C-alpha positions in Angstrom: 8.6 129.3 -118.4 9.6 128.3 -122.4 10.2 131.5 -123.0 12.2 132.6 -120.2 14.4 129.1 -120.5 15.1 130.1 -124.2 15.6 134.0 -123.5 17.7 132.7 -120.5 20.1 130.9 -122.6 20.4 132.6 -125.2 21.7 136.2 -122.7 24.2 133.3 -121.0 25.5 132.8 -124.6 26.3 136.2 -125.0 28.3 136.5 -121.5 29.7 132.8 -121.7 30.4 129.8 -123.9 27.9 127.1 -123.7 30.7 124.6 -122.8 31.9 127.5 -120.0 28.7 127.2 -118.3 29.3 124.1 -116.2 32.7 125.4 -115.4 32.7 127.6 -112.2 35.7 129.2 -113.6 34.9 132.5 -112.7 32.1 134.6 -110.8 30.3 135.1 -114.5 30.7 131.8 -114.8 29.4 130.2 -111.8 26.6 132.4 -112.0 25.7 130.6 -114.9 26.4 127.2 -113.0 23.9 127.3 -110.0 20.8 129.0 -112.6 21.5 125.7 -114.3 21.1 123.4 -111.0 18.3 126.0 -109.4 16.5 125.6 -112.8 17.3 121.8 -112.8 16.5 120.9 -109.8 13.1 122.8 -110.3 12.8 120.9 -113.0 12.9 117.6 -111.5 11.1 118.4 -108.6 8.2 119.5 -110.8 8.2 116.9 -112.9 8.5 114.3 -109.4 5.0 116.3 -108.5 3.9 115.9 -111.1 3.7 112.4 -112.1 4.0 110.8 -108.6 3.0 113.0 -105.9 -0.6 114.1 -107.3 -1.7 111.1 -109.5 -0.8 109.2 -105.5 -2.5 112.0 -103.7 -3.9 111.5 -100.6 -4.3 112.3 -96.8 -0.7 110.2 -96.1 1.0 112.0 -98.6 0.2 115.5 -98.2 2.9 116.3 -96.2 5.3 116.0 -99.1 3.3 117.8 -101.6 3.7 120.5 -99.1 7.4 119.7 -98.8 7.9 120.0 -102.4 6.1 123.7 -102.6 8.5 125.0 -99.7 11.5 123.8 -101.5 10.0 125.2 -105.0 9.8 128.5 -103.0 12.8 128.4 -101.5 14.4 127.8 -105.6 12.3 130.5 -106.9 13.7 133.0 -104.3 17.3 131.4 -105.3 16.6 132.1 -108.8 15.6 135.3 -108.0 19.1 136.5 -106.1 21.0 134.7 -108.1 19.3 136.4 -111.5 19.5 140.1 -109.7 23.9 139.2 -108.5 24.0 139.4 -112.8 23.8 143.0 -112.2 24.5 143.8 -108.4 27.9 141.4 -108.2 26.4 139.8 -105.5 27.7 137.5 -102.9 30.3 135.8 -105.2 
């Protein structure tokens, strides 16, 4: 995953300067910004699961872990859709 993040950052820097990644000024910057937000949410959920949910995993919080799994899966699908929109023009 680290290689994907690094190559994605390099590729984004080819399209827009780093200072404009979260500017959402045009469609390209918006796509880059959305991908970064989705990545940040995925990392935050993974850290929460790893540090708070999994160490205390039992029957009472199993649904919380299931919620994490469903949410991370939805975020992954959104990352694919936004990534494909770089080539196809997408929704915005």
